[in-house]
C-alpha positions in Angstrom: 32.4 46.5 -42.0 30.6 48.9 -40.1 27.1 48.0 -39.3 24.5 50.2 -37.1 23.1 47.5 -34.5 19.2 47.4 -34.3 19.6 45.4 -30.5 21.9 45.0 -27.7 24.5 42.3 -29.1 26.9 40.9 -26.2 30.4 41.6 -26.5 29.6 43.6 -29.5 27.7 46.8 -28.7 24.5 48.4 -27.6 21.5 49.2 -29.5 22.3 52.5 -32.4 25.9 51.6 -31.9 28.1 51.7 -35.1 30.4 49.1 -34.8 32.8 47.2 -37.1 33.1 43.6 -37.1 34.5 41.2 -39.5 32.3 40.7 -42.9 31.6 37.1 -42.4 29.7 37.8 -38.9 28.1 40.7 -40.1 26.9 39.4 -43.5 26.3 35.5 -42.2 24.9 36.3 -38.5 24.2 40.1 -37.6 22.1 41.2 -40.6 20.3 37.8 -41.1 19.3 37.5 -37.6 17.9 40.8 -37.5 20.5 42.4 -35.0 22.1 45.2 -37.3 21.8 46.8 -40.8 24.7 47.9 -43.3 25.9 51.5 -41.9 25.5 53.3 -45.5 25.8 57.2 -45.2 22.0 57.9 -45.7 21.9 55.2 -42.7 24.1 57.0 -40.6 22.3 60.4 -41.2 18.8 58.6 -40.0 20.5 57.4 -37.2 22.0 60.7 -36.0 18.1 62.2 -36.5 16.5 59.7 -34.6 19.5 60.0 -31.8 18.6 63.7 -31.3 14.9 62.9 -31.3 15.9 60.3 -28.8 18.6 62.2 -26.3 15.6 64.2 -24.1 13.2 60.6 -23.7 17.0 58.9 -22.8 17.4 61.5 -19.8 14.8 60.7 -18.4 15.1 56.9 -18.7 18.6 57.3 -17.4 17.3 59.4 -14.4 14.4 56.3 -13.5 17.5 53.6 -14.1 19.5 55.6 -11.8 16.2 55.8 -9.0 15.7 52.0 -9.4 19.5 51.5 -8.8 19.4 53.7 -5.4 16.5 51.2 -4.3 18.6 47.7 -5.5 21.4 49.0 -3.0 19.0 49.4 -0.3 18.1 46.0 -0.7 19.7 43.0 1.6 19.8 39.7 -0.1 20.1 36.5 1.4 19.7 33.4 -0.7 19.3 30.1 1.1 20.3 26.9 -0.2 21.1 23.4 0.8 24.7 23.0 2.1 27.3 20.4 3.4 29.5 22.6 5.5 30.3 25.5 3.1 29.9 23.6 0.1 26.6 24.3 -1.8 24.7 21.0 -3.4 24.4 22.5 -6.4 25.0 25.9 -7.4 23.7 30.1 -7.4 23.3 31.7 -10.4 21.6 34.8 -12.1 18.5 33.2 -12.0 18.3 32.5 -8.3 19.6 36.2 -8.0 16.8 37.4 -9.9 14.3 35.6 -8.2 15.2 36.9 -4.8 15.0 40.1 -6.4 11.2 39.6 -7.4 10.7 38.3 -3.6 11.9 41.9 -2.5 9.6 43.1 -4.9 12.0 44.2 -7.5 11.5 42.6 -11.2 14.7 42.7 -12.9 15.4 40.4 -15.9 18.0 37.8 -15.3 19.9 38.6 -19.0 20.9 41.7 -17.0 22.3 40.2 -14.3 25.8 39.1 -14.2 27.3 36.9 -11.1 29.2 33.8 -12.7 28.1 30.4 -10.8 28.8 30.5 -7.0 29.1 27.0 -5.7 30.0 28.1 -1.4 28.5 29.9 1.1 29.3 33.8 1.9 29.1 37.2 0.8 29.0 38.1 -3.0 28.6 41.1 -5.4 26.8 40.7 -8.9 26.7 43.5 -11.7 23.2 44.3 -12.5 22.5 46.5 -16.1 19.6 48.7 -15.5 20.8 50.9 -18.4 23.7 51.0 -20.6 25.3 53.9 -18.7 23.9 52.5 -15.2 25.7 49.5 -13.8 24.8 48.4 -10.1 26.9 46.2 -8.2 24.8 44.5 -6.3 25.7 42.6 -3.0 24.3 39.6 -2.1 24.6 36.6 0.6 24.1 32.7 0.5 23.6 30.9 3.7 22.8 27.2 4.3 19.4 26.1 4.9 18.6 24.9 8.1 17.3 21.4 8.8 
């Protein structure tokens, strides 16, 4: 079953992509939730026209995302957490990274940060998706709090 996505759907595709999914997934989840609609020939023509119009605007958005990416690469993130030796009491997730970025002056939604769950001190990297074409590897360090 071919559908046109109205929103970004994780592990399926990005907005305005034409993707093939299993019929039950499309009919029972994606379409009723408002994430997609059927890819009929007329809908494909409308999508093609809309994409032509968006192409110029998209170039500006990509350039802004690349500029933000350069700014993020320059930021040095250190997250302090309670630890016993190298092992943390708790864990560091994308929420903590988003808060550290906000303290540094950059507001990034936590949904666009992929880091995994970290339970030890040390240096790590997180992927930040600013645009479908712009993904930044953001290095960060977890240090133990001083008592």
